[in-house]
Steps between C-alpha positions, in 0.01 A plus 500: 500500500142604570350623826143568601548867588482800267802691374657814646760700301561201281558271798262234621398464859582180683400385847741419781376140490570470126855630545553254785377207291716592198816536709421216745510736798252566779254788469643645822852515353377673183294750699796583726735543205265738320406701810854509638370389840636192669808289443555388141838425344636732232521204264127430539410867455705517178335183376150642552568839342683341206194283439271805502729690263549213257126436475394866499285456810416706803379350832141565593569677827131568553407135535358403836738392773539131551217372719571326827336175592484592871615146577823370645623141496647303791729210407468199731713183496382248243645196675241274662384625840737797524242773433293381798781559750420769761792719388361545149141528619589779746691693232212457257244635749723796583540588131127456442411732787731771367401489135129458562513821708651669192216363280715240326407141431742224598553205263680183605736297285706192587842481335825310528841630396456341156121507444352851474235441233212609725679829567567552129130454424399779740767736368418435135134567572592832670331392823764613751681825582761345729620177660614387848735202538444325834837322470814505286665205328827490310444532125132592533372568146227733628753770594656528154158475335346785700808718447473447126127581505568803725238391753576644847572232759642454849658189650457395860844353543840579353619525140855561368404785261477850648231615257245267654283634784566281803363465852643232725560397857857482622507124446877471512537710816214325676631152429851603602367621836279195554786259424736706719262468795477125454880470488535714813256263673771235449292311244776331302363284220241709316339351191345729236196377313391707199287473187580616148842668488379693196293718734697819562368516857654158564833618363496810723406304809785255444740794458396627841542161667846454348596851616403407857731199491788708363455768766489235772811330360309173477512251214167456318456135404360506144406135544221626730357732233203332331323658202187410306270453801178574311277207596411354844634156408836653400510709817436194718773306320744788549410533868564132570837519320599806701402336828726211399781755467443608862410863425419727794267733310309512170488854361219519242525768234125566489183435697358234266816289532493552876144366520617193309790454743274534804252249359778252424639534853156459660427197280824332611453606864815712505484752786560871436730650630628215719612275212533757223444874481310673217506856363358673193624788285141619475219477752140518378148406601598143411744495792321733743286226656768230513610339825766550608519854364756533221808724498478707182543827313200731500423723199211743452348352184205739495740796503703373205183449296397859569843643418516304174154625406592864552819459297307341213238776504779760480652313204164487321476877549850546345670566837698178532747478789777246433662530843477154653307502828603251771267430793608367839433188707483364854680191632262307729663242726239251616462158660610291200866594557509548876 
């Protein structure tokens, strides 16, 4: 084995990067193992030092520290039209404002749970120091990829692993309270209209709604739970089916679906709230100008973008905080359910 550095006491010098490449580890892991700083398993440490001993090498501890790109990456939904929704745009602007004030660039990448090639390209080209997820989806390949590459990241949303930095709204608690209010208003037949059940936020919102029914001692009719409402034509079809089932209220699990429901009702001249009531598990600028005003949950999206940014900056600076942070909500009862 031959290295480019001169010998010292019969041992050849080798860079951190060369060790990492030979052992198929990240440079950060090798550096931590050699310096004794940071979390590295004993097995990995033994593997590195055994390699050095077997090959009569010593690490070049005087090599320059790994350079930072001074860029972070924001992951936006790759599905058609999703990245343009106000929720994601507001988060993006909040993150941009924070990181630009810290002299970082902000790069945008669209991904789905199974297609992360654009993210891989940035990482392999060493163009980013950290990543922000604007949503979480079950089985998202980007999470396992970034963990393997040891790139700091934070998710806006929830994730089942504790060693992932998470910032989320209390989606489950908010939806439980919203559904409880509707039930206390003596609204009996409530239909739930949601999109992709692979979205973790959708799963948490449904948990909250089901909890409200249990606490109220009321049966939740699963026949009134419609999933896959991702296109206006599908939403309109679902709405007309639900009206045929004589529902009292359509509870939409996000603002985009709610806009589709409102448009379908207006198109078919169905009066709100006289003929059917409408509520949304998230209120945004999409719904703010609607008439009648829509009962919804209110979240401070700008705040969550700022909190996620600060957590990512701490992680980049080796001060990661893995305590999950949950932000609050407001339940706004408006004309659409009166």
